[in-house]
MARVOKOL-181811 format. One record per residue (C-alpha): residue in one letter; x, y, z. Coordinates in pm, whole numbers, plus 50000, padded with zeros to 5 digits. Last residue first. Layout:
<sites>
AXYZ/...
</sites>
This chain:
<sites>
E473074827951771/I473424841752124/G470024830252249/D470804794552331/F474454790952421/I474094764652693/H471494745152499/D473324713152403/L475234710952730/T472044713852934/E470344687352719/E473374664852765/S472694665753136/V475324675153390/D476254642053553/F480034642753570/V480604617253843/A481084624754211/G481624598454481/N483254624254706/E486874613554760/P486914582354540/L485964601354224/A483204582654046/E483474564653715/R480244566853510/T480154601553352/M483934605353360/W484264573453156/E482254589452874/P484884615852811/L483344650652842/R480944661352572/D480504689852327/D481774669052033/K478434650952015/A476784684751953/T478444685151612/F481814695651468/G482294692751092/A484664721551014/R481674743050914/H480244737651261/N483644746251410/F483734779451228/E480124787051331/R480874778951694/E483884801951687/M481894830251528/R479134828451791/I481744825152065/A483454857351961/Q480314878051910/K478854866252240/G482054875352423/L482064910352279/E478454913752396/Q479414900252737/L482094926952779/I479854954152635/N477194949152903/D476314986152918/P475894987052542/L478315008252336/D476865035752116/D479185064552196/W482415049952059/G485105076752089/Y487925051552053/R489925053052377/A487395071852591/K484485049852480/L486555018252520/L487685028352869/R484195038252982/K482635006152848/V485264985453029/V484735006553344/G481054998153368/D479935021053651/P481625003353938/T484964985253931/A484924951154099/A484414931553776/Y487214950153599/G489584945453889/F489084908253939/G488894903853561/A492494915053536/F493214880153667/I492224863953337/C494634887953163/A493064914852948/G493544920152575/I490154935952494/T489054905152298/D490444880252551/Y488474898352822/G485294894752617/A485914857752550/M486474854652924/N483194871853009/L481184850452768/Q482724818352899/A482244828053264/N478624837453203/R477904804553024/S479734784153288/V477894800653577/D474564798053394/R474764761353313/Q476214748253639/A473494747353902/N471574716453787/P474544692653814/D474944700654186/L478514691954282/H479814727854258/N477234740054507/I477334776854422/Q479274808354505/A481344808454185/R485064808454253/I485674774554085/T483954785453764/L486774788053509/G485544799153167/C487734798752856/T490924799653062/H490064765053194/D490614749252852/A489154716752718/G488664724152347/Q488364759452202/P484714758052094/T483784758852463/T481114733052537/A482694703452712/Y485524720252901/T483174748353001/V480594723653131/G483394706553326/T484304740853464/G480754742553593/K481154707353731/I483954715553969/S484124681254137/R483554659353832/P485444684553620/E488814679853797/Y490604712953752/A494214711053629/S493584717553260/M492084691453035/A493924677652733/Q492814688052384/G491404664452122/K487914679352124/V487764672352497/A490514655152697/P491164634553009/V492294601852846/H491254571353047/E490494547252766/I494094536952698/N494674517352377/Y498414524552358/K498464544552035/K494984559152082/G495764570952434/V499074586552332/T497364605252046/V494664617752284/A497264630152533/G499214651952294/D501114652451966/G504414656452150/L503964622452316/I503434604951983/H506264624951826/G508614614552104/L507634578052067/E508574579351699/T511774597351788/G512144634951761/A515174636351990/R513574663752197/I510394643252237/E512364612552340/D514194634252595/I510784643452736/L510134606252782/K513444602152963/Q512624632253180/A509344616353289/D511214584453380/E513754603053593/E511114624853757/S509404593053874/G506114597054065/W504294570153870/R506714548953675/M506914554753301/L505724538352979/G503254516053165/A500164527052970/E498854545153276/A502164563653294/A501824573152927/V498304586552991/G499664608753267/L502674618453055/S500474629452765/G498294650352996/G501414666853133/I502474672852773/E499134690052706/I499304711653018/S503034719052972/D502364732852623/L505544729152420/G508284752952309/L511054727052349/D512764750052598/N509494753952784/I509094716252815/H512694713452933/W512274740553194/N509014724853317/L510784691853386/R513254710353610/G510444729553779/I508454697853846/A511504681854005/D512224712554220/L508574714954321/S508694678754437/D505554657654470/I505444638554141/D502314616854125/V501834619053745/N498784642053762/T500134656954085/G503194671253917/M503264675853541/L499544683553512/G498954700253847/I502244718053906/T502194728353540/E498714743053576/Y499714759953901/E502574779053743/L506354778253781/P507554809753604/S510414811053547/V512464779353574/I515324764453772/I517164797153821/K520564793053987/G521324800654351/D522434765154431/E519334759154646/G517274762554332/G515484791954180/F511864798354087/V511214832653938/N507574841153983/S504424852953804/C501314866853972/K502584902653958/I499174918854020/T500224954653942/C501194948853579/G502794979953427/A505324962253208/M504494926153135/C505334892853299/A505354907853647/H507144889453927/S506254881054286/P507844851154457/D511374859954336/S514304836254318/P517404853354175/K517924859454462/G517084842854791/R516644806154870/T514534814355173/L512094836554987/T511634815654673/F511364783654875/E508824797855120/R506714811354831/L506694777254662/T505764760954991/E502784784155035/G501784779954673/S501544742754730/I503744714754595/A504934699554922/E501674707555100/V499784685954850/N501444654054973/K498484630454948/F496984646054636/T493244650354593/G490794646254307/R491634610654206/S491674590853878/F492604621753677/N495854606453552/H497174598653902/S496044631754050/P493844660053933/L493214685754210/A489424689554224/A488624673854561/F487194708154651/R489694713154933/Q492514701054703/T491464726954442/M492054754254698/Q495344740054824/A496774739054472/M495204771854356/A497784793254537/A500214779854275/T498884807854056/G501204831654232/Y501624830754611/D502014866754728/R500844886654426/Y498234859754355/T496754864054701/I496854902054679/S495064901154345/Q492474877754497/P491814902354779/H491084930954535/E492874962854635/M495264964354341/V492574955354088/A490124981254215/K492675009354237/T493905002053884/Y490335002053749/D489425035653901/K492705051253786/Q492225037953432/A488705051953422/V489955086353531/K492815086053280/F490535074752995/A488115103053072/E490985127853063/P492515113752744/D489265115152540/V490025102852186/V493075082552288/P495815076052034/P497895044052041/K501335049752194/Q503735056951915/G506225037851707/G509525051951587/T511395020351682/N508724993551733/D510894964151624/F508774932651633/V510854901451566/I509044870351446/A510814837551511/K511534802751381/L509284807351082/G508884782350798/K505084786950784/S504634750650897/G506604759851210/M504094787251286/V501284761751252/A503214738151481/G503484766251738/L499704769751709/G499314735151860/G496094740652054/R497344756652374/A500464775052463/A500574811452382/I503724810652592/R505254837552808/S508694825952919/P511104837152649/I513064859152897/K513434895452786/D512834909953134/K509404923053029/D508524888252908/L509584875152569/N507034854652382/Q506894817152323/I504554801352067/G502994767552144/A503624731752036/A501314703952156/K500514692951799/M504134686351716/R505124702351385/M508834693051427/E509704730151411/G507014736551672/G508524711151910/P512054723951839/G511124757551989/I509004785551855/L509414822951862/A507624855851928/I510084884251988/A509714919852113/V512514944052039/K514484966752271/D517434943252319/G518854946551972/Y518264926651654/R521224902951635/E522084900852006/L518394898052094/L518054869351847/K521024851151997/P519634856352347/A516234841852239/S517614810852064/A519404795652363/Y516374795752592/V514044788052301/G515714755152217/V517744751251898/G516444727551631/A517084752451352/L518764783251499/D521814782151271/D519464778750975/A518264814051042/K517874830650704/D516724866250748/W513564881150602/K512934918350634/A509514934350653/G508634971150642/G509985004550755/L507705005851057/S509464974151168/L508984936851121/H511804911451118/L510744876651004/V513304850451106/W513574820550878/T514304783350884/G514174764250559/A512144740350348/E511094752750009/A507934768149862/P507054783250196/Q503384781350300/D500404804550257/E499484833450487/L500624850850805/V498134877350921/L499354904051165/A496454922651325/H495694958351427/I499354966851379/G499875003551462/M503494998651563/T502685009051922/A500004982051933/M502364955451796/H504984963852056/L502484961952341/G501094928452227/T504534912652189/R506074923052521/G504954896952773/G501544882252833/A500074853652638/N497044842752442/A495834811652262/E492954812052017/K491894780951829/I489274771751573/G488694735151509/G490754704451414/T491504699651783/L495284694851781/P496174709251440/S494234740351545/K492884763951282/G494454797351355/G494944821751639/V497364841651851/S496144867152106/I498614891552260/R498154905552608/D498664941252724/T495874943752980/S497384931853311/S497494967453446/L496504992653182/M499795004353041/H498095020152738/G499174997252454/V496504970352460/L492884981252513/L491384965452200/G493424933552228/P496594926452034/A496194903651730/F498584877551590/I497134855251318/L498354822851165/K496494813450849/N495544779050719/G495224772050349/P498934765350295/G498914733350500/L499544725950866/P495914730650970/D494794711250659/C491674729350543/T488094720150640/P487424753450815/D488324771950491/V490054803350618/E489224839150516/D486054852450675/L485764828350967/L489494831251036/I489414869051019/H486374871351247/D487854847951507/L491124867351487/L489264898751578/G487234883951863/R490324868352023/G492444899852021/G490744930351881/L487344939851747/R485644972751671/S487344977851333/W486884942651198/A483624947951007/E484824982250894/P487834967150723/V491184978150873/P493234996050612/E495874974650444/R499594968850472/K501034942450240/L504264923750313/E505874899950065/Q507944869250145/T506574851749832/R505864819150016/V505474834150364/N502844858850247/V502714885750514/R499624906450572/W499684936450807/I496194949250890/Q496394985550986/S496095008251287/R496015045851262/N498925063951425/E498445094351204/T502075092551098/V501925054651063/F498745056550854/V500205083350633/R503355062550592/W501195034150457/D500185055050158/D501575032849885/M500005000050000/
</sites>
């Protein structure tokens, strides 16, 4: 587009399209239909408009999309996330995965409404795509082929400068493993923020890209129509999020705070989701993690922000007794899936395994699911870090077994004829046992994204979580809210502040930022409805039916030993959860 400089000067956002076969960049005005969407909602619209839902996810017909949320770029606490989307090689349906770090902020200051990667390289090779206001530059990067993310990131920063943002894949994505995600640098330039779920790292690998470098030199903070109103709304929101009790809990204990909470509900998956409690939960709890990070001293840090301006600081730096970093961060989901799910009760062991999974650029939830099924198949001993590491080494080596494990829990179950695979739509469940937290089970079953707690976690709802008749509305509301938060670019924990702020602060922020005077009071849910409506339509065209909106059959008949619970929410409830939004 010849007049792109006008758009940059006026700080108007554009769609940046990159054809990976021709290595050409086109910058286009944002179509009217996409102009009031960002993040998850925007990429949903692009995928529905432009991608054949029946295409090969790793073929030329699929597109990989990066989209910052509508409120990214203004230092709103916990609201600078990047959404990544495409057709998932893991589920066969639509997929959005999001992450913190630097990528969303850099894209917003570059005026990139969405980056759309199209087609497929004509020849094999490893490339770095460098994007700046001046255009696109392609650099051969064969020296980084097969190199883990922890070694690749410093080399890329040395080449392109330490002020850039980088999205990159590890060997898992290069090998097109279906559990591969896309790593993003955090504020400290560590490649620790992963858009993990659904295999989008494999899609990036199929585009021939090892990394995308975002150089925002000369970029500007996105314009605000009413700066004073935005400032007041931002102040109200920041106060609410900082004072919220849950924010304080996560600041002190990180997401690992959930270990004791899920234990109390008998919802902490253990022994491949055969139990809901873990005998030695204290050893892997948030309290123990905090004690370790404090007593072991620097570089350990119990409270760490993944993005600039975040006031919650739910991340951490987990170091060993030798004063060296084991991994950063160590999250609850990893503790659950790669710890209790395989009976490992050592934070140090889980952290070491986590480092290797991160270095490979893989989703620790999906790989934890794979390991649980592998243990049930007799491929490793329960509770053995050594055996788990050997299986991860198989993944790194790219052996036949490694590819089976790297393709996720369902693939492992099919290979070894294991019925007990905790997954929906091909994607492994997160660390919330759905027979005890049945609203989250409804989310697992009905979200178009596959089993994913970030699409609508219900554990904090003030209901009887074992009552099958009380789950529809809490899951529906949680799903709509989360799709809305993903569209504005907010972290799941930012919801504490947004929900606690009076007078519709999301509406106030969007009105002040864009000058939109016609927003409904429930704009968050309306954004969520738009997103889920488009996702369901994409999946319908891909061949999904109501039968795909189900938990594994064994969870409906096999009771948890702690409370006798089965997943008994009716199929009728599951089939009608989204009535009225279509």
